[in-house]
C-alpha positions as CSV (number, residue, x, y, z in Angstrom):
1,X,79.6,96.5,165.2
2,X,77.7,93.6,166.9
3,X,78.0,92.6,170.5
4,X,81.2,93.6,172.2
5,X,83.2,94.5,169.1
6,X,82.7,98.2,169.7
7,X,83.8,97.7,173.4
8,X,84.9,100.1,176.0
9,X,88.5,100.0,174.8
10,X,87.6,101.0,171.3
11,X,85.1,103.7,172.3
12,X,87.7,105.1,174.7
13,X,90.3,105.2,172.0
14,X,88.0,107.1,169.7
15,X,86.8,109.5,172.3
16,X,90.4,110.2,173.3
17,X,91.0,111.7,169.9
18,X,88.1,114.2,170.3
19,X,85.6,112.2,168.2
20,X,82.6,110.3,169.6
21,X,83.3,106.7,170.7
22,X,80.2,104.6,171.0
23,X,80.0,101.3,172.9
24,X,77.6,98.6,171.7
25,X,74.9,97.9,174.3
26,X,73.8,94.6,172.7
27,X,74.1,91.6,175.0
28,X,76.4,93.6,177.3
29,X,74.9,91.9,180.4
30,X,75.9,88.4,179.1
31,X,79.3,89.7,178.1
32,X,80.0,91.0,181.6
33,X,79.0,87.6,183.0
34,X,81.5,85.9,180.6
35,X,84.3,88.3,181.3
36,X,83.9,87.6,185.0
37,X,83.9,83.9,184.4
38,X,87.1,84.3,182.5
39,X,88.7,85.7,185.6
40,X,88.4,89.4,184.7
41,X,91.8,89.7,182.9
42,X,93.4,93.0,183.8
43,X,90.9,93.7,186.6
44,X,88.9,96.1,184.5
45,X,85.5,94.8,185.4
46,X,86.3,95.0,189.1
47,X,87.4,98.6,188.5
48,X,84.1,99.4,186.9
49,X,82.2,97.6,189.7
50,X,84.0,99.5,192.3
51,X,82.9,102.8,190.8
52,X,79.2,101.8,190.7
53,X,77.1,104.0,193.0
54,X,75.3,101.0,194.6
55,X,78.0,98.8,196.0
56,X,75.8,96.0,197.4
57,X,74.3,95.4,193.9
58,X,77.7,95.3,192.3
59,X,79.0,92.9,194.9
60,X,76.1,90.5,194.3
61,X,77.0,90.2,190.7
62,X,80.7,89.8,191.5
63,X,80.0,87.0,194.0
64,X,77.6,85.2,191.6
65,X,79.8,85.1,188.5
66,X,83.4,85.9,189.2
67,X,85.9,82.9,189.0
68,X,89.3,83.9,190.2
69,X,91.2,81.4,188.1
70,X,88.8,81.6,185.2
71,X,86.6,78.7,184.0
72,X,88.3,75.7,182.4
73,X,88.5,75.8,178.6
74,X,85.9,73.1,178.0
75,X,83.6,74.2,180.8
76,X,80.4,76.0,179.6
77,X,79.7,79.5,180.7
78,X,76.9,80.0,183.2
79,X,74.2,82.0,181.3
80,X,72.0,84.7,182.8
81,X,68.3,84.2,182.1
82,X,66.8,85.4,178.8
83,X,64.9,88.7,179.0
84,X,61.2,88.9,179.3
85,X,58.8,91.8,180.0
86,X,58.9,90.8,183.7
87,X,62.6,90.2,184.4
88,X,63.6,88.9,187.8
89,X,65.4,91.4,190.0
90,X,68.8,89.8,189.6
91,X,68.6,90.2,185.8
92,X,67.5,93.8,186.0
93,X,70.4,94.5,188.3
94,X,72.8,92.8,185.9
95,X,71.5,95.1,183.1
96,X,72.0,98.2,185.2
97,X,75.5,97.3,186.3
98,X,76.8,95.9,183.0
99,X,75.8,99.1,181.1
100,X,77.3,101.3,183.8
101,X,80.6,99.4,183.7
102,X,81.0,99.5,179.9
103,X,80.3,103.3,179.7
104,X,82.3,104.1,182.8
105,X,85.4,102.4,181.4
106,X,85.0,104.0,178.0
107,X,85.0,107.4,179.7
108,X,88.2,107.0,181.6
109,X,91.4,108.9,180.5
110,X,89.7,111.8,178.7
111,X,86.9,114.4,179.2
112,X,85.1,113.8,175.9
113,X,81.6,112.3,175.6
114,X,80.9,108.6,175.0
115,X,77.8,107.1,173.4
116,X,76.0,103.8,173.6
117,X,74.1,102.1,170.8
118,X,71.0,100.0,171.4
119,X,68.8,98.0,169.1
120,X,65.1,99.0,169.5
121,X,64.3,95.4,168.6
122,X,65.7,94.2,171.9
123,X,62.9,96.0,173.9
124,X,62.8,93.9,177.0
125,X,66.3,95.2,178.1
126,X,65.8,98.9,177.3
127,X,64.8,100.5,180.6
128,X,67.4,99.2,183.0
129,X,70.1,99.3,180.3
130,X,69.5,102.9,179.6
131,X,69.4,103.8,183.3
132,X,72.7,102.0,183.9
133,X,74.4,103.9,181.1
134,X,73.0,107.2,182.4
135,X,74.4,106.5,185.8
136,X,77.8,106.3,184.2
137,X,77.3,109.7,182.5
138,X,76.7,108.5,178.9
139,X,76.6,111.5,176.5
140,X,74.6,110.0,173.7
141,X,72.0,107.3,173.3
142,X,71.8,106.0,169.7
143,X,69.1,103.6,168.6
144,X,68.0,101.9,165.4
145,X,66.6,98.6,164.2
146,X,63.1,99.9,164.9
147,X,61.2,103.2,165.5
148,X,62.2,104.3,169.0
149,X,59.5,107.0,169.4
150,X,59.2,106.6,173.2
151,X,62.9,106.6,174.1
152,X,63.3,110.5,174.4
153,X,60.6,110.5,177.1
154,X,62.4,107.7,179.0
155,X,65.6,109.8,179.0
156,X,63.7,112.8,180.4
157,X,62.3,110.8,183.3
158,X,65.5,108.9,184.1
159,X,67.4,112.1,184.4
160,X,65.4,112.8,187.6
161,X,65.4,109.1,188.7
162,X,61.7,108.9,187.9
163,X,59.9,105.8,186.8
164,X,59.4,105.1,183.1
165,X,57.3,102.8,181.0
166,X,57.9,101.2,177.5
167,X,55.3,99.3,175.5
168,X,56.3,95.8,174.3
169,X,55.5,95.0,170.7
170,X,53.6,91.7,170.7
171,X,52.8,89.7,167.6
172,X,49.1,88.9,167.4
173,X,48.1,91.7,169.8
174,X,44.6,93.0,169.1
175,X,43.0,96.4,169.7
176,X,42.9,97.1,173.4
177,X,45.8,94.8,174.2
178,X,48.6,96.5,176.0
179,X,51.8,94.9,177.4
180,X,53.9,97.6,179.1
181,X,57.2,97.3,180.9
182,X,58.0,99.6,183.7
183,X,61.2,100.5,185.7
184,X,61.4,102.7,188.8
185,X,65.0,103.6,189.6
186,X,64.1,104.2,193.2
187,X,63.3,100.5,193.6
188,X,67.0,99.8,193.0
189,X,68.8,102.8,194.5
190,X,70.8,102.3,197.6
191,X,71.2,106.0,198.3
192,X,69.9,109.3,197.0
193,X,71.7,110.7,193.9
194,X,71.7,114.1,192.3
195,X,69.8,114.4,189.0
196,X,71.6,112.9,186.0
197,X,72.6,114.6,182.8
198,X,70.1,113.8,180.1
199,X,72.0,112.3,177.2
200,X,71.6,113.5,173.6
201,X,69.3,111.1,171.6
202,X,70.1,110.1,168.0
203,X,67.8,107.9,166.1
204,X,69.1,105.7,163.3
205,X,66.8,105.8,160.3
206,X,67.1,104.6,156.7
207,X,64.5,106.8,154.9
208,X,63.1,110.3,154.8
209,X,59.8,109.0,156.0
210,X,61.2,107.5,159.1
211,X,63.2,110.7,159.7
212,X,60.1,112.8,159.6
213,X,58.2,110.3,161.8
214,X,60.8,110.4,164.5
215,X,60.9,114.2,164.6
216,X,57.1,114.6,164.6
217,X,55.9,111.8,166.8
218,X,58.6,111.2,169.3
219,X,57.6,111.9,172.9
220,X,60.6,114.1,173.6
221,X,63.5,115.8,171.9
222,X,65.4,114.0,169.1
223,X,68.7,115.7,169.0
224,X,69.8,114.3,165.7
225,X,69.5,111.5,163.1
226,X,71.9,108.9,161.8
227,X,71.0,108.1,158.2
228,X,72.2,104.5,157.6
229,X,72.5,103.3,154.0
230,X,72.0,99.7,153.0
231,X,75.8,99.2,152.6
232,X,76.3,99.4,156.4
233,X,77.2,96.2,158.3
234,X,74.9,94.4,160.7
235,X,71.1,94.5,160.2
236,X,69.9,96.5,157.2
237,X,66.4,97.9,156.6
238,X,64.5,95.6,154.2
239,X,63.7,96.9,150.7
240,X,60.4,98.6,150.4
241,X,57.8,96.6,148.6
242,X,57.9,92.9,147.6
243,X,61.3,91.3,148.4
244,X,63.3,90.4,145.3
245,X,66.6,88.7,145.2
246,X,69.6,89.1,142.9
247,X,71.3,86.2,141.2
248,X,73.6,86.0,144.2
249,X,70.7,85.7,146.5
250,X,70.9,89.2,148.0
251,X,68.0,91.7,148.5
252,X,67.5,94.0,145.6
253,X,67.0,97.7,146.5
254,X,65.4,100.3,144.3
255,X,64.8,104.0,143.9
256,X,62.2,103.9,146.7
257,X,64.9,102.9,149.1
258,X,67.1,105.9,148.4
259,X,67.4,108.8,150.8
260,X,66.9,112.4,149.6
261,X,69.7,114.3,151.4
262,X,68.3,117.7,150.3
263,X,65.0,117.0,152.1
264,X,66.9,115.9,155.1
265,X,68.6,119.3,155.3
266,X,65.1,120.9,155.4
267,X,64.3,119.1,158.6
268,X,66.7,121.4,160.5
269,X,68.3,118.9,162.8
270,X,71.9,117.6,162.8
271,X,72.4,114.4,160.8
272,X,75.2,112.0,160.2
273,X,75.6,109.7,157.2
274,X,76.4,106.0,157.6
275,X,77.1,103.0,155.5
276,X,80.1,103.2,153.1
277,X,81.5,106.5,154.5
278,X,84.7,105.0,155.8
279,X,86.9,107.0,153.3
280,X,88.3,110.5,153.5
281,X,86.5,111.6,150.3
282,X,83.2,110.2,151.6
283,X,83.5,112.3,154.8
284,X,84.2,115.4,152.7
285,X,81.2,114.5,150.5
286,X,79.0,114.1,153.6
287,X,80.0,117.5,155.0
288,X,79.4,119.1,151.6
289,X,75.9,117.7,151.6
290,X,75.1,119.3,155.0
291,X,75.8,116.4,157.3
292,X,77.7,117.2,160.5
293,X,79.7,114.1,160.2
294,X,79.7,110.3,159.5
295,X,79.2,107.1,161.4
296,X,81.9,104.6,160.7
297,X,81.9,100.9,161.8
298,X,83.8,98.5,159.6
299,X,87.0,100.5,159.6
300,X,87.1,100.4,163.4
301,X,86.1,96.7,163.5
302,X,89.6,95.7,162.4
303,X,91.5,98.2,164.5
304,X,93.8,97.0,167.3
305,X,91.4,98.1,170.1
306,X,88.3,96.4,168.8
307,X,86.8,93.3,170.5
308,X,86.8,91.1,167.4
309,X,88.8,88.0,167.9
310,X,92.4,88.3,166.7
311,X,92.2,85.3,164.4
312,X,89.1,86.5,162.7
313,X,90.6,90.0,162.5
314,X,93.8,88.8,160.9
315,X,92.1,86.5,158.5
316,X,89.6,89.0,157.2
317,X,92.2,91.8,157.1
318,X,94.5,89.6,155.0
319,X,91.6,88.9,152.6
320,X,90.9,92.6,152.4
321,X,94.6,93.3,151.6
322,X,94.3,90.8,148.8
323,X,91.1,92.5,147.6
324,X,89.0,89.4,147.9
325,X,87.0,89.8,151.1
326,X,83.3,89.0,150.6
327,X,80.4,90.4,152.4
328,X,77.0,88.8,151.7
329,X,73.7,90.5,152.5
330,X,71.8,87.5,153.8
331,X,68.0,87.9,153.6
332,X,67.4,84.9,155.9
333,X,70.1,84.7,158.5
334,X,68.6,86.9,161.2
335,X,65.6,85.7,163.2
336,X,64.4,89.3,163.0
337,X,63.6,89.0,159.3
338,X,65.8,92.0,158.5
339,X,68.7,91.5,156.0
340,X,71.9,90.8,157.8
341,X,75.4,91.3,156.4
342,X,77.8,88.4,156.9
343,X,81.5,88.4,156.2
344,X,82.5,85.1,154.6
345,X,85.2,83.3,156.5
346,X,86.0,79.6,156.8
347,X,85.6,78.2,160.4
348,X,82.6,80.5,161.2
349,X,78.9,80.1,160.8
350,X,78.9,82.5,157.8
351,X,78.3,79.6,155.4
352,X,74.9,77.9,155.3
353,X,76.3,74.4,154.9
354,X,78.5,75.0,158.0
355,X,75.5,76.4,160.0
356,X,73.2,73.5,159.1
357,X,75.4,71.2,161.2
358,X,74.8,73.3,164.3
359,X,72.1,72.0,166.7
360,X,69.4,74.7,167.0
361,X,69.7,76.2,170.4
362,X,68.3,79.5,171.7
363,X,69.6,80.2,175.2
364,X,70.5,83.9,175.0
365,X,67.2,85.0,173.4
366,X,67.9,88.7,172.6
367,X,66.3,88.4,169.1
368,X,63.2,86.5,170.3
369,X,59.9,87.9,169.4
370,X,57.0,88.3,171.8
371,X,53.7,86.9,170.8
372,X,50.2,86.6,172.2
373,X,49.5,83.0,173.3
374,X,46.1,81.3,172.9
375,X,45.6,81.9,176.6
376,X,46.1,85.7,176.1
377,X,49.5,85.9,177.8
378,X,52.8,86.8,176.3
379,X,55.1,84.1,175.0
380,X,58.5,84.3,173.3
381,X,59.9,82.5,170.3
382,X,62.8,82.7,167.9
383,X,63.0,81.5,164.3
384,X,66.5,80.1,165.0
385,X,65.4,77.9,167.9
386,X,64.5,74.2,167.5
387,X,61.9,74.0,164.7
388,X,59.5,71.9,166.8
389,X,59.6,74.4,169.6
390,X,59.0,77.3,167.3
391,X,56.1,75.6,165.6
392,X,54.6,74.7,169.0
393,X,54.6,78.4,169.8
394,X,52.7,79.4,166.7
395,X,55.6,80.1,164.4
396,X,55.5,79.3,160.7
397,X,57.8,76.6,159.2
398,X,58.9,78.8,156.3
399,X,60.2,81.4,158.8
400,X,62.8,78.9,160.2
401,X,64.5,78.3,156.9
402,X,68.1,79.7,156.8
403,X,67.9,81.3,160.2
404,X,71.1,81.5,162.2
405,X,71.7,82.0,166.0
406,X,73.0,85.5,165.7
407,X,73.2,85.9,169.5
408,X,75.6,83.1,170.1
409,X,77.5,83.9,166.9
410,X,78.1,87.5,167.9
411,X,79.3,86.6,171.4
412,X,81.6,84.0,169.9
413,X,83.1,86.7,167.7
414,X,84.7,88.4,170.7
415,X,86.3,85.4,172.3
416,X,83.5,84.1,174.6
417,X,82.1,81.2,172.7
418,X,79.8,78.8,174.5
419,X,80.9,75.2,174.9
420,X,78.3,72.5,174.4
421,X,78.6,69.0,175.9
422,X,82.2,69.7,176.8
423,X,83.4,69.6,173.2
424,X,81.4,71.6,170.7
425,X,82.4,75.2,170.6
426,X,80.1,77.9,169.2
427,X,81.4,79.5,166.0
428,X,81.2,83.2,165.2
429,X,79.0,85.0,162.7
430,X,81.0,88.0,161.6
431,X,79.2,91.1,160.2
432,X,80.9,93.9,158.2
433,X,79.9,96.6,155.8
434,X,80.2,96.3,152.0
435,X,83.4,98.4,152.2
436,X,85.4,95.7,153.9
437,X,87.9,95.7,151.1
438,X,88.7,99.4,151.8
439,X,90.2,98.8,155.3
440,X,93.8,98.3,154.0
441,X,93.9,102.1,153.4
442,X,94.5,102.4,157.2
443,X,97.7,100.2,157.1
444,X,101.0,102.0,157.1
445,X,103.7,100.5,154.8
446,X,105.1,97.4,156.4
447,X,102.4,97.2,159.0
448,X,100.0,94.3,159.5
449,X,97.6,96.1,161.9
450,X,96.3,99.6,162.6
451,X,94.8,101.6,165.5
452,X,91.6,103.6,166.0
453,X,93.7,106.8,165.8
454,X,95.1,105.7,162.5
455,X,91.5,105.4,161.2
456,X,90.6,108.8,162.4
457,X,93.7,110.6,161.1
458,X,93.2,109.0,157.7
459,X,89.5,109.9,157.5
460,X,90.1,113.5,158.5
461,X,92.6,114.1,155.7
462,X,91.5,117.2,153.8
463,X,88.3,117.6,155.8
464,X,87.4,121.0,157.3
465,X,85.5,120.4,160.5
466,X,84.2,123.3,162.6
467,X,83.7,121.2,165.8
468,X,85.2,117.9,166.8
469,X,82.2,117.0,169.0
470,X,80.2,114.2,167.4
471,X,81.7,114.7,163.9
472,X,82.7,111.0,163.7
473,X,80.5,108.3,165.1
474,X,81.9,104.9,165.9
475,X,79.2,102.3,166.2
């Protein structure tokens, strides 16, 4: 669901129905900064800040970024620094507060749990982000795009406000090298707090091998698994073996990339199926296979409550109604090297020829990779940044071909595009699952839009569910 599409409003709407609403934790610190610079419409960010347990910290962020009248249309947003393994205190505080605010708001108006989804790939923001979400009482931490073996132990320690560490993956590291990140909640607490509820932890995996690895090698309890198929939106796991492309230029997946559901059942932990399960019959199929539910993203992406820009939402929904919406699994777009699903739409950076005209700028940096410098330090580079800079930092020219600035594109998707030189406005890069053309099923006759509750009532048709808790995951 990208950055800010699965926002607090959407997660709240889903959790109010008794299902599990999940906010996206990706870039939520930069999103809070931009909401405040837009004047905090509705006063919701102020409401969240007022509930934060450390008021001096919240007030520092408010004073730094809030613009009462909102910034001028052609004025660029002030940008918080990109994350490193040694973030300055102000950026760490922003991470804590922004995650708290998003989860806090999603939890209002009901008594059901709310989850938050993180990408393991964005390691440098993990520790303060998780702690901030836990301060707000998040019920589930869900993480994919990597192998988050050490996250369960972090949750155990943060529940008691104890310090935790997380090892940073560094390209070029040699045996004996270790770059760890640490976070001690008590360095930031303005008062003593009671122990926190330890959230449930769900790992997103795409194979039986990864499922087994998570359960056997994690440093704490893994409460369940989300099995994400390659038809899901966003980043997909790459095919196993040598990459081959179809005539359309998409990665070709084979038998080795399939998941054996029967073997999953033998693991004895709850699991949810994801990727192409946004139909009533697919939910019934998942339950019949032993899953406790499904994770659904694309269907909710176009619901009224989602954070996707209304013009993008309307245009793609119209294409889906006509049956001609196109989702392309781009093997090159993401700087991570993972295949990334892009919904084709004019006026966005979904087309390569449109993207080529964009100056290469990397100022958010969430998908940068850490690398070992010749001096033995840690540096950061992104295959979507200026080519000369990337090469100077030891990157390979071939890795820059076709790369897109996913970070700026995703933030533009939700109505906070950066303005360059007072005139050029960042375009969005919209992601969606392969089942985009299925979303019209949620439209009532004569309606041009639908709500999150419409999605849920449609999906639950004919399904027998023993417990509402966690049966339907919104990512």
